[in-house]
Biopython code that builds the backbone (N, CA, C, O; Angstrom):
import numpy as np
from Bio.PDB.StructureBuilder import StructureBuilder

atoms = [
    (1, "MET", "N", (240.609, -6.155, -89.511)),
    (1, "MET", "CA", (240.161, -6.896, -90.670)),
    (1, "MET", "C", (239.734, -8.293, -90.227)),
    (1, "MET", "O", (240.445, -8.957, -89.472)),
    (2, "SER", "N", (238.585, -8.726, -90.697)),
    (2, "SER", "CA", (238.088, -10.042, -90.300)),
    (2, "SER", "C", (238.679, -11.134, -91.190)),
    (2, "SER", "O", (239.147, -10.876, -92.299)),
    (3, "GLU", "N", (238.641, -12.335, -90.678)),
    (3, "GLU", "CA", (239.195, -13.474, -91.410)),
    (3, "GLU", "C", (238.204, -13.943, -92.475)),
    (3, "GLU", "O", (236.991, -13.794, -92.325)),
    (4, "LEU", "N", (238.745, -14.509, -93.549)),
    (4, "LEU", "CA", (237.897, -15.049, -94.614)),
    (4, "LEU", "C", (236.998, -16.154, -94.086)),
    (4, "LEU", "O", (237.376, -16.903, -93.185)),
    (5, "LYS", "N", (235.826, -16.246, -94.645)),
    (5, "LYS", "CA", (234.893, -17.315, -94.281)),
    (5, "LYS", "C", (235.455, -18.647, -94.767)),
    (5, "LYS", "O", (236.197, -18.701, -95.748)),
    (6, "SER", "N", (235.096, -19.704, -94.075)),
    (6, "SER", "CA", (235.648, -21.032, -94.353)),
    (6, "SER", "C", (235.400, -21.481, -95.784)),
    (6, "SER", "O", (236.299, -22.018, -96.432)),
    (7, "TYR", "N", (234.180, -21.265, -96.286)),
    (7, "TYR", "CA", (233.889, -21.738, -97.638)),
    (7, "TYR", "C", (234.722, -20.999, -98.685)),
    (7, "TYR", "O", (235.033, -21.568, -99.731)),
    (8, "LEU", "N", (235.091, -19.737, -98.423)),
    (8, "LEU", "CA", (235.955, -19.002, -99.348)),
    (8, "LEU", "C", (237.382, -19.541, -99.310)),
    (8, "LEU", "O", (238.054, -19.603, -100.340)),
    (9, "LYS", "N", (237.840, -19.928, -98.129)),
    (9, "LYS", "CA", (239.166, -20.544, -98.023)),
    (9, "LYS", "C", (239.206, -21.856, -98.800)),
    (9, "LYS", "O", (240.174, -22.141, -99.505)),
    (10, "ILE", "N", (238.144, -22.652, -98.665)),
    (10, "ILE", "CA", (238.071, -23.930, -99.371)),
    (10, "ILE", "C", (238.068, -23.695, -100.879)),
    (10, "ILE", "O", (238.789, -24.369, -101.615)),
    (11, "LYS", "N", (237.257, -22.740, -101.341)),
    (11, "LYS", "CA", (237.209, -22.433, -102.775)),
    (11, "LYS", "C", (238.574, -21.996, -103.287)),
    (11, "LYS", "O", (238.988, -22.402, -104.373)),
    (12, "SER", "N", (239.272, -21.177, -102.518)),
    (12, "SER", "CA", (240.590, -20.715, -102.956)),
    (12, "SER", "C", (241.598, -21.860, -102.957)),
    (12, "SER", "O", (242.476, -21.906, -103.819)),
    (13, "ALA", "N", (241.484, -22.780, -102.009)),
    (13, "ALA", "CA", (242.382, -23.941, -101.978)),
    (13, "ALA", "C", (242.144, -24.842, -103.187)),
    (13, "ALA", "O", (243.093, -25.371, -103.766)),
    (14, "ILE", "N", (240.887, -25.014, -103.565)),
    (14, "ILE", "CA", (240.568, -25.838, -104.736)),
    (14, "ILE", "C", (241.116, -25.184, -106.001)),
    (14, "ILE", "O", (241.676, -25.867, -106.859)),
    (15, "ARG", "N", (240.961, -23.882, -106.119)),
    (15, "ARG", "CA", (241.498, -23.174, -107.295)),
    (15, "ARG", "C", (243.018, -23.229, -107.331)),
    (15, "ARG", "O", (243.604, -23.447, -108.392)),
    (16, "ALA", "N", (243.658, -23.034, -106.196)),
    (16, "ALA", "CA", (245.121, -23.111, -106.145)),
    (16, "ALA", "C", (245.596, -24.514, -106.496)),
    (16, "ALA", "O", (246.612, -24.680, -107.170)),
    (17, "SER", "N", (244.866, -25.513, -106.041)),
    (17, "SER", "CA", (245.221, -26.897, -106.358)),
    (17, "SER", "C", (245.131, -27.140, -107.853)),
    (17, "SER", "O", (246.036, -27.719, -108.453)),
    (18, "SER", "N", (244.050, -26.701, -108.444)),
    (18, "SER", "CA", (243.863, -26.858, -109.885)),
    (18, "SER", "C", (244.967, -26.145, -110.661)),
    (18, "SER", "O", (245.486, -26.680, -111.641)),
    (19, "ALA", "N", (245.322, -24.948, -110.227)),
    (19, "ALA", "CA", (246.381, -24.184, -110.889)),
    (19, "ALA", "C", (247.737, -24.871, -110.775)),
    (19, "ALA", "O", (248.626, -24.637, -111.594)),
    (20, "ASN", "N", (247.898, -25.720, -109.757)),
    (20, "ASN", "CA", (249.152, -26.450, -109.546)),
    (20, "ASN", "C", (249.040, -27.913, -109.973)),
    (20, "ASN", "O", (249.840, -28.750, -109.556)),
    (21, "ASP", "N", (248.044, -28.213, -110.806)),
    (21, "ASP", "CA", (247.833, -29.570, -111.343)),
    (21, "ASP", "C", (247.660, -30.617, -110.254)),
    (21, "ASP", "O", (248.175, -31.730, -110.362)),
    (22, "LYS", "N", (246.937, -30.255, -109.213)),
    (22, "LYS", "CA", (246.636, -31.185, -108.129)),
    (22, "LYS", "C", (245.117, -31.314, -108.010)),
    (22, "LYS", "O", (244.381, -30.371, -108.301)),
    (23, "ILE", "N", (244.665, -32.476, -107.584)),
    (23, "ILE", "CA", (243.237, -32.721, -107.423)),
    (23, "ILE", "C", (242.853, -32.455, -105.972)),
    (23, "ILE", "O", (243.479, -32.973, -105.047)),
    (24, "ALA", "N", (241.820, -31.644, -105.788)),
    (24, "ALA", "CA", (241.307, -31.342, -104.448)),
    (24, "ALA", "C", (239.856, -31.796, -104.373)),
    (24, "ALA", "O", (239.064, -31.532, -105.277)),
    (25, "THR", "N", (239.518, -32.484, -103.284)),
    (25, "THR", "CA", (238.167, -32.999, -103.089)),
    (25, "THR", "C", (237.676, -32.607, -101.701)),
    (25, "THR", "O", (238.382, -32.778, -100.708)),
    (26, "ILE", "N", (236.456, -32.080, -101.648)),
    (26, "ILE", "CA", (235.844, -31.801, -100.346)),
    (26, "ILE", "C", (235.301, -33.123, -99.815)),
    (26, "ILE", "O", (234.360, -33.682, -100.379)),
    (27, "VAL", "N", (235.888, -33.618, -98.742)),
    (27, "VAL", "CA", (235.467, -34.877, -98.128)),
    (27, "VAL", "C", (234.283, -34.633, -97.201)),
    (27, "VAL", "O", (233.375, -35.460, -97.106)),
    (28, "HIS", "N", (234.300, -33.494, -96.523)),
    (28, "HIS", "CA", (233.199, -33.146, -95.620)),
    (28, "HIS", "C", (233.019, -31.639, -95.615)),
    (28, "HIS", "O", (233.976, -30.887, -95.432)),
    (29, "LYS", "N", (231.775, -31.204, -95.821)),
    (29, "LYS", "CA", (231.456, -29.781, -95.754)),
    (29, "LYS", "C", (231.117, -29.414, -94.318)),
    (29, "LYS", "O", (230.319, -30.079, -93.656)),
    (30, "GLY", "N", (231.738, -28.346, -93.859)),
    (30, "GLY", "CA", (231.475, -27.868, -92.512)),
    (30, "GLY", "C", (230.672, -26.583, -92.533)),
    (30, "GLY", "O", (230.029, -26.255, -93.530)),
    (31, "ASP", "N", (230.713, -25.866, -91.434)),
    (31, "ASP", "CA", (230.028, -24.582, -91.338)),
    (31, "ASP", "C", (230.651, -23.617, -92.340)),
    (31, "ASP", "O", (231.866, -23.422, -92.351)),
    (32, "LYS", "N", (229.806, -23.011, -93.189)),
    (32, "LYS", "CA", (230.340, -22.196, -94.283)),
    (32, "LYS", "C", (231.033, -20.929, -93.804)),
    (32, "LYS", "O", (231.885, -20.386, -94.508)),
    (33, "ASP", "N", (230.681, -20.456, -92.630)),
    (33, "ASP", "CA", (231.283, -19.218, -92.147)),
    (33, "ASP", "C", (232.508, -19.436, -91.264)),
    (33, "ASP", "O", (233.555, -18.830, -91.492)),
    (34, "ASN", "N", (232.381, -20.294, -90.263)),
    (34, "ASN", "CA", (233.440, -20.411, -89.256)),
    (34, "ASN", "C", (233.927, -21.824, -88.999)),
    (34, "ASN", "O", (234.584, -22.064, -87.986)),
    (35, "GLY", "N", (233.629, -22.763, -89.878)),
    (35, "GLY", "CA", (234.074, -24.135, -89.660)),
    (35, "GLY", "C", (235.588, -24.260, -89.739)),
    (35, "GLY", "O", (236.221, -23.688, -90.627)),
    (36, "SER", "N", (236.159, -25.002, -88.816)),
    (36, "SER", "CA", (237.593, -25.285, -88.880)),
    (36, "SER", "C", (237.869, -26.137, -90.110)),
    (36, "SER", "O", (236.968, -26.792, -90.635)),
    (37, "ILE", "N", (239.122, -26.125, -90.570)),
    (37, "ILE", "CA", (239.491, -26.848, -91.784)),
    (37, "ILE", "C", (240.633, -27.800, -91.481)),
    (37, "ILE", "O", (241.631, -27.421, -90.868)),
    (38, "LEU", "N", (240.474, -29.046, -91.920)),
    (38, "LEU", "CA", (241.563, -30.013, -91.923)),
    (38, "LEU", "C", (241.934, -30.286, -93.373)),
    (38, "LEU", "O", (241.065, -30.364, -94.240)),
    (39, "ILE", "N", (243.218, -30.428, -93.628)),
    (39, "ILE", "CA", (243.689, -30.758, -94.968)),
    (39, "ILE", "C", (244.387, -32.104, -94.913)),
    (39, "ILE", "O", (245.364, -32.294, -94.189)),
    (40, "LYS", "N", (243.859, -33.030, -95.697)),
    (40, "LYS", "CA", (244.465, -34.356, -95.814)),
    (40, "LYS", "C", (245.269, -34.376, -97.108)),
    (40, "LYS", "O", (244.715, -34.207, -98.194)),
    (41, "LEU", "N", (246.568, -34.582, -96.985)),
    (41, "LEU", "CA", (247.424, -34.747, -98.151)),
    (41, "LEU", "C", (247.570, -36.242, -98.397)),
    (41, "LEU", "O", (247.924, -36.997, -97.492)),
    (42, "ARG", "N", (247.292, -36.669, -99.639)),
    (42, "ARG", "CA", (247.325, -38.100, -99.958)),
    (42, "ARG", "C", (248.246, -38.335, -101.144)),
    (42, "ARG", "O", (248.079, -37.741, -102.210)),
    (43, "ARG", "N", (249.230, -39.220, -100.937)),
    (43, "ARG", "CA", (250.130, -39.606, -102.019)),
    (43, "ARG", "C", (249.554, -40.793, -102.782)),
    (43, "ARG", "O", (248.604, -41.431, -102.328)),
    (44, "ASN", "N", (250.136, -41.085, -103.941)),
    (44, "ASN", "CA", (249.690, -42.218, -104.759)),
    (44, "ASN", "C", (249.904, -43.562, -104.077)),
    (44, "ASN", "O", (249.220, -44.531, -104.404)),
    (45, "ASP", "N", (250.833, -43.637, -103.142)),
    (45, "ASP", "CA", (251.099, -44.896, -102.438)),
    (45, "ASP", "C", (250.208, -45.066, -101.205)),
    (45, "ASP", "O", (250.472, -45.920, -100.359)),
    (46, "SER", "N", (249.164, -44.257, -101.106)),
    (46, "SER", "CA", (248.182, -44.291, -100.010)),
    (46, "SER", "C", (248.758, -43.877, -98.656)),
    (46, "SER", "O", (248.159, -44.153, -97.616)),
    (47, "MET", "N", (249.883, -43.236, -98.666)),
    (47, "MET", "CA", (250.390, -42.620, -97.445)),
    (47, "MET", "C", (249.813, -41.210, -97.389)),
    (47, "MET", "O", (249.654, -40.554, -98.418)),
    (48, "SER", "N", (249.503, -40.754, -96.191)),
    (48, "SER", "CA", (248.829, -39.468, -96.035)),
    (48, "SER", "C", (249.393, -38.697, -94.854)),
    (48, "SER", "O", (250.136, -39.235, -94.033)),
    (49, "CYS", "N", (249.026, -37.441, -94.789)),
    (49, "CYS", "CA", (249.267, -36.647, -93.588)),
    (49, "CYS", "C", (248.065, -35.736, -93.395)),
    (49, "CYS", "O", (247.305, -35.486, -94.331)),
    (50, "LEU", "N", (247.902, -35.254, -92.198)),
    (50, "LEU", "CA", (246.737, -34.451, -91.850)),
    (50, "LEU", "C", (247.207, -33.149, -91.213)),
    (50, "LEU", "O", (247.964, -33.149, -90.243)),
    (51, "LEU", "N", (246.741, -32.043, -91.782)),
    (51, "LEU", "CA", (247.133, -30.727, -91.307)),
    (51, "LEU", "C", (245.939, -29.986, -90.726)),
    (51, "LEU", "O", (244.819, -30.095, -91.223)),
    (52, "GLY", "N", (246.196, -29.241, -89.681)),
    (52, "GLY", "CA", (245.186, -28.388, -89.072)),
    (52, "GLY", "C", (245.869, -27.163, -88.488)),
    (52, "GLY", "O", (247.084, -27.157, -88.291)),
    (53, "LYS", "N", (245.096, -26.139, -88.214)),
    (53, "LYS", "CA", (245.662, -24.930, -87.617)),
    (53, "LYS", "C", (245.711, -25.080, -86.108)),
    (53, "LYS", "O", (244.755, -25.536, -85.480)),
    (54, "SER", "N", (246.837, -24.689, -85.540)),
    (54, "SER", "CA", (246.960, -24.708, -84.084)),
    (54, "SER", "C", (247.605, -23.411, -83.621)),
    (54, "SER", "O", (248.301, -22.735, -84.379)),
    (55, "LEU", "N", (247.361, -23.087, -82.380)),
    (55, "LEU", "CA", (247.867, -21.854, -81.790)),
    (55, "LEU", "C", (249.298, -22.059, -81.309)),
    (55, "LEU", "O", (249.589, -23.025, -80.603)),
    (56, "THR", "N", (250.193, -21.144, -81.694)),
    (56, "THR", "CA", (251.585, -21.217, -81.260)),
    (56, "THR", "C", (251.744, -20.538, -79.899)),
    (56, "THR", "O", (250.818, -19.898, -79.400)),
    (57, "HIS", "N", (252.920, -20.687, -79.313)),
    (57, "HIS", "CA", (253.208, -20.040, -78.030)),
    (57, "HIS", "C", (253.186, -18.517, -78.155)),
    (57, "HIS", "O", (252.963, -17.809, -77.173)),
    (58, "GLU", "N", (253.422, -18.017, -79.378)),
    (58, "GLU", "CA", (253.423, -16.571, -79.612)),
    (58, "GLU", "C", (252.018, -16.012, -79.816)),
    (58, "GLU", "O", (251.847, -14.799, -79.944)),
    (59, "GLY", "N", (251.009, -16.886, -79.848)),
    (59, "GLY", "CA", (249.636, -16.436, -80.023)),
    (59, "GLY", "C", (249.184, -16.346, -81.468)),
    (59, "GLY", "O", (248.147, -15.750, -81.761)),
    (60, "ASN", "N", (249.954, -16.935, -82.374)),
    (60, "ASN", "CA", (249.591, -16.944, -83.792)),
    (60, "ASN", "C", (249.129, -18.336, -84.192)),
    (60, "ASN", "O", (249.482, -19.328, -83.555)),
    (61, "TYR", "N", (248.335, -18.398, -85.255)),
    (61, "TYR", "CA", (247.905, -19.695, -85.769)),
    (61, "TYR", "C", (248.864, -20.160, -86.847)),
    (61, "TYR", "O", (249.338, -19.369, -87.662)),
    (62, "LYS", "N", (249.147, -21.468, -86.840)),
    (62, "LYS", "CA", (250.080, -22.052, -87.799)),
    (62, "LYS", "C", (249.552, -23.422, -88.215)),
    (62, "LYS", "O", (249.006, -24.158, -87.394)),
    (63, "TRP", "N", (249.719, -23.759, -89.492)),
    (63, "TRP", "CA", (249.346, -25.085, -89.977)),
    (63, "TRP", "C", (250.383, -26.095, -89.510)),
    (63, "TRP", "O", (251.580, -25.913, -89.735)),
    (64, "THR", "N", (249.922, -27.161, -88.858)),
    (64, "THR", "CA", (250.819, -28.198, -88.363)),
    (64, "THR", "C", (250.193, -29.568, -88.599)),
    (64, "THR", "O", (248.993, -29.691, -88.846)),
    (65, "SER", "N", (251.030, -30.585, -88.516)),
    (65, "SER", "CA", (250.546, -31.958, -88.614)),
    (65, "SER", "C", (249.784, -32.304, -87.341)),
    (65, "SER", "O", (250.193, -31.911, -86.248)),
    (66, "LEU", "N", (248.684, -33.036, -87.472)),
    (66, "LEU", "CA", (247.930, -33.471, -86.299)),
    (66, "LEU", "C", (248.549, -34.703, -85.652)),
    (66, "LEU", "O", (248.078, -35.164, -84.612)),
    (67, "PHE", "N", (249.602, -35.236, -86.262)),
    (67, "PHE", "CA", (250.348, -36.365, -85.705)),
    (67, "PHE", "C", (251.745, -35.860, -85.377)),
    (67, "PHE", "O", (252.650, -35.926, -86.210)),
    (68, "LYS", "N", (251.912, -35.365, -84.186)),
    (68, "LYS", "CA", (253.155, -34.693, -83.823)),
    (68, "LYS", "C", (254.315, -35.635, -83.509)),
    (68, "LYS", "O", (255.474, -35.237, -83.622)),
    (69, "ASP", "N", (254.027, -36.872, -83.118)),
    (69, "ASP", "CA", (255.092, -37.770, -82.687)),
    (69, "ASP", "C", (255.540, -38.758, -83.757)),
    (69, "ASP", "O", (256.333, -39.658, -83.480)),
    (70, "VAL", "N", (255.034, -38.592, -84.985)),
    (70, "VAL", "CA", (255.410, -39.511, -86.064)),
    (70, "VAL", "C", (255.805, -38.706, -87.288)),
    (70, "VAL", "O", (255.611, -37.492, -87.337)),
    (71, "ASP", "N", (256.362, -39.398, -88.282)),
    (71, "ASP", "CA", (256.681, -38.737, -89.544)),
    (71, "ASP", "C", (255.415, -38.143, -90.142)),
    (71, "ASP", "O", (254.311, -38.593, -89.832)),
    (72, "ASN", "N", (255.562, -37.158, -90.977)),
    (72, "ASN", "CA", (254.404, -36.509, -91.583)),
    (72, "ASN", "C", (253.573, -37.467, -92.417)),
    (72, "ASN", "O", (252.345, -37.385, -92.389)),
    (73, "TRP", "N", (254.197, -38.373, -93.158)),
    (73, "TRP", "CA", (253.474, -39.308, -94.024)),
    (73, "TRP", "C", (253.253, -40.616, -93.282)),
    (73, "TRP", "O", (254.208, -41.289, -92.894)),
    (74, "ILE", "N", (251.981, -40.974, -93.085)),
    (74, "ILE", "CA", (251.636, -42.206, -92.379)),
    (74, "ILE", "C", (250.540, -42.931, -93.154)),
    (74, "ILE", "O", (250.039, -42.422, -94.157)),
    (75, "GLU", "N", (250.176, -44.106, -92.690)),
    (75, "GLU", "CA", (249.168, -44.904, -93.382)),
    (75, "GLU", "C", (247.829, -44.171, -93.413)),
    (75, "GLU", "O", (247.415, -43.551, -92.433)),
    (76, "GLU", "N", (247.167, -44.259, -94.565)),
    (76, "GLU", "CA", (245.932, -43.511, -94.780)),
    (76, "GLU", "C", (244.828, -43.894, -93.796)),
    (76, "GLU", "O", (244.058, -43.032, -93.372)),
    (77, "ASN", "N", (244.740, -45.162, -93.432)),
    (77, "ASN", "CA", (243.673, -45.573, -92.508)),
    (77, "ASN", "C", (243.822, -44.905, -91.142)),
    (77, "ASN", "O", (242.820, -44.628, -90.483)),
    (78, "ILE", "N", (245.031, -44.647, -90.714)),
    (78, "ILE", "CA", (245.261, -43.950, -89.442)),
    (78, "ILE", "C", (244.782, -42.499, -89.549)),
    (78, "ILE", "O", (244.162, -41.969, -88.627)),
    (79, "VAL", "N", (245.077, -41.874, -90.677)),
    (79, "VAL", "CA", (244.624, -40.501, -90.912)),
    (79, "VAL", "C", (243.099, -40.451, -90.963)),
    (79, "VAL", "O", (242.488, -39.555, -90.382)),
    (80, "ASN", "N", (242.483, -41.411, -91.658)),
    (80, "ASN", "CA", (241.018, -41.439, -91.748)),
    (80, "ASN", "C", (240.368, -41.629, -90.380)),
    (80, "ASN", "O", (239.333, -41.028, -90.094)),
    (81, "ASP", "N", (240.973, -42.461, -89.539)),
    (81, "ASP", "CA", (240.457, -42.639, -88.175)),
    (81, "ASP", "C", (240.521, -41.327, -87.391)),
    (81, "ASP", "O", (239.588, -40.982, -86.666)),
    (82, "LYS", "N", (241.617, -40.609, -87.541)),
    (82, "LYS", "CA", (241.777, -39.316, -86.855)),
    (82, "LYS", "C", (240.727, -38.320, -87.346)),
    (82, "LYS", "O", (240.161, -37.569, -86.551)),
    (83, "ILE", "N", (240.466, -38.313, -88.655)),
    (83, "ILE", "CA", (239.445, -37.421, -89.207)),
    (83, "ILE", "C", (238.078, -37.755, -88.614)),
    (83, "ILE", "O", (237.327, -36.854, -88.243)),
    (84, "SER", "N", (237.755, -39.037, -88.522)),
    (84, "SER", "CA", (236.468, -39.450, -87.941)),
    (84, "SER", "C", (236.335, -38.975, -86.501)),
    (84, "SER", "O", (235.272, -38.505, -86.094)),
    (85, "LYS", "N", (237.407, -39.097, -85.732)),
    (85, "LYS", "CA", (237.383, -38.644, -84.337)),
    (85, "LYS", "C", (237.210, -37.126, -84.249)),
    (85, "LYS", "O", (236.452, -36.628, -83.417)),
    (86, "GLU", "N", (237.913, -36.407, -85.104)),
    (86, "GLU", "CA", (237.801, -34.946, -85.104)),
    (86, "GLU", "C", (236.398, -34.499, -85.507)),
    (86, "GLU", "O", (235.868, -33.544, -84.939)),
    (87, "ARG", "N", (235.790, -35.181, -86.481)),
    (87, "ARG", "CA", (234.429, -34.839, -86.916)),
    (87, "ARG", "C", (233.402, -35.153, -85.836)),
    (87, "ARG", "O", (232.388, -34.464, -85.728)),
    (88, "ALA", "N", (233.654, -36.190, -85.032)),
    (88, "ALA", "CA", (232.744, -36.507, -83.925)),
    (88, "ALA", "C", (232.762, -35.393, -82.879)),
    (88, "ALA", "O", (231.742, -35.105, -82.252)),
    (89, "ILE", "N", (233.917, -34.777, -82.697)),
    (89, "ILE", "CA", (234.054, -33.668, -81.749)),
    (89, "ILE", "C", (233.489, -32.379, -82.341)),
    (89, "ILE", "O", (232.836, -31.603, -81.644)),
    (90, "ASP", "N", (233.744, -32.158, -83.627)),
    (90, "ASP", "CA", (233.353, -30.910, -84.291)),
    (90, "ASP", "C", (232.664, -31.207, -85.623)),
    (90, "ASP", "O", (233.336, -31.307, -86.649)),
    (91, "PRO", "N", (231.334, -31.350, -85.627)),
    (91, "PRO", "CA", (230.618, -31.655, -86.872)),
    (91, "PRO", "C", (230.630, -30.504, -87.881)),
    (91, "PRO", "O", (230.263, -30.704, -89.039)),
    (92, "ASP", "N", (231.044, -29.306, -87.465)),
    (92, "ASP", "CA", (231.129, -28.161, -88.377)),
    (92, "ASP", "C", (232.462, -28.103, -89.120)),
    (92, "ASP", "O", (232.747, -27.127, -89.814)),
    (93, "LEU", "N", (233.260, -29.129, -88.978)),
    (93, "LEU", "CA", (234.605, -29.210, -89.540)),
    (93, "LEU", "C", (234.571, -29.461, -91.045)),
    (93, "LEU", "O", (233.784, -30.273, -91.532)),
    (94, "TRP", "N", (235.427, -28.759, -91.770)),
    (94, "TRP", "CA", (235.657, -29.028, -93.191)),
    (94, "TRP", "C", (236.836, -29.988, -93.313)),
    (94, "TRP", "O", (237.796, -29.898, -92.548)),
    (95, "VAL", "N", (236.762, -30.910, -94.280)),
    (95, "VAL", "CA", (237.895, -31.786, -94.586)),
    (95, "VAL", "C", (238.137, -31.697, -96.085)),
    (95, "VAL", "O", (237.265, -32.035, -96.886)),
    (96, "LEU", "N", (239.321, -31.243, -96.455)),
    (96, "LEU", "CA", (239.715, -31.121, -97.853)),
    (96, "LEU", "C", (240.854, -32.093, -98.114)),
    (96, "LEU", "O", (241.866, -32.072, -97.413)),
    (97, "GLU", "N", (240.693, -32.945, -99.120)),
    (97, "GLU", "CA", (241.732, -33.915, -99.475)),
    (97, "GLU", "C", (242.432, -33.463, -100.746)),
    (97, "GLU", "O", (241.786, -33.131, -101.740)),
    (98, "LEU", "N", (243.756, -33.453, -100.703)),
    (98, "LEU", "CA", (244.571, -33.085, -101.854)),
    (98, "LEU", "C", (245.414, -34.276, -102.276)),
    (98, "LEU", "O", (246.077, -34.901, -101.448)),
    (99, "GLU", "N", (245.387, -34.588, -103.560)),
    (99, "GLU", "CA", (246.249, -35.638, -104.089)),
    (99, "GLU", "C", (247.553, -34.984, -104.508)),
    (99, "GLU", "O", (247.592, -34.195, -105.453)),
    (100, "THR", "N", (248.623, -35.320, -103.795)),
    (100, "THR", "CA", (249.923, -34.703, -104.039)),
    (100, "THR", "C", (251.026, -35.620, -103.536)),
    (100, "THR", "O", (250.846, -36.336, -102.551)),
    (101, "ASP", "N", (252.155, -35.597, -104.204)),
    (101, "ASP", "CA", (253.301, -36.370, -103.737)),
    (101, "ASP", "C", (254.272, -35.509, -102.943)),
    (101, "ASP", "O", (255.302, -35.992, -102.472)),
    (102, "THR", "N", (253.937, -34.235, -102.799)),
    (102, "THR", "CA", (254.781, -33.324, -102.034)),
    (102, "THR", "C", (253.990, -32.770, -100.854)),
    (102, "THR", "O", (252.759, -32.780, -100.852)),
    (103, "PHE", "N", (254.703, -32.298, -99.875)),
    (103, "PHE", "CA", (254.076, -31.690, -98.709)),
    (103, "PHE", "C", (253.698, -30.265, -99.097)),
    (103, "PHE", "O", (254.523, -29.354, -99.028)),
    (104, "TRP", "N", (252.433, -30.079, -99.511)),
    (104, "TRP", "CA", (251.981, -28.802, -100.058)),
    (104, "TRP", "C", (250.650, -28.415, -99.440)),
    (104, "TRP", "O", (249.716, -29.217, -99.407)),
    (105, "ASN", "N", (250.564, -27.190, -98.953)),
    (105, "ASN", "CA", (249.339, -26.691, -98.333)),
    (105, "ASN", "C", (248.933, -25.386, -99.007)),
    (105, "ASN", "O", (249.595, -24.365, -98.818)),
    (106, "PRO", "N", (247.844, -25.402, -99.798)),
    (106, "PRO", "CA", (247.428, -24.180, -100.487)),
    (106, "PRO", "C", (246.900, -23.094, -99.548)),
    (106, "PRO", "O", (246.751, -21.945, -99.964)),
    (107, "LEU", "N", (246.620, -23.434, -98.310)),
    (107, "LEU", "CA", (246.096, -22.449, -97.357)),
    (107, "LEU", "C", (247.174, -21.887, -96.429)),
    (107, "LEU", "O", (246.869, -21.133, -95.505)),
    (108, "GLU", "N", (248.403, -22.246, -96.669)),
    (108, "GLU", "CA", (249.505, -21.809, -95.806)),
    (108, "GLU", "C", (249.567, -20.281, -95.677)),
    (108, "GLU", "O", (249.869, -19.764, -94.602)),
    (109, "GLU", "N", (249.287, -19.575, -96.746)),
    (109, "GLU", "CA", (249.419, -18.117, -96.744)),
    (109, "GLU", "C", (248.115, -17.388, -96.448)),
    (109, "GLU", "O", (248.103, -16.160, -96.355)),
    (110, "ILE", "N", (247.017, -18.126, -96.300)),
    (110, "ILE", "CA", (245.719, -17.466, -96.086)),
    (110, "ILE", "C", (245.427, -17.352, -94.600)),
    (110, "ILE", "O", (244.383, -16.826, -94.215)),
]
sb = StructureBuilder()
sb.init_structure("model")
sb.init_model(0)
sb.init_chain("A")
sb.init_seg("    ")
for serial, (resi, resn, name, xyz) in enumerate(atoms, 1):
    if name == "N":
        sb.init_residue(resn, " ", resi, " ")
    sb.init_atom(name, np.array(xyz, "f"), 0.0, 1.0, " ", f" {name:<3s}", serial, name[0])
structure = sb.get_structure()
């Protein structure tokens, strides 16, 4: 079975966010079929975290924080700088921002 296309994952994340009374915004549109996805979680106090999929030692993909040596919630400008660097490396990257006060990832199960 093939994996869902990126734009379908984004659409499902937006719908799941809406169903959970959270606001989701596409910050950057990537390749509709195979673009990698970053999820920026943003709290009301402008603290954020950035999630991306990474390969585990077991060979599976798992959503993890892109800031491994710090707490999950950090200053938003640091997260935005990281997003800019990632987009410079991969212009096909999707960036989805979720306004939430909890650590919540609608794509965790997809």
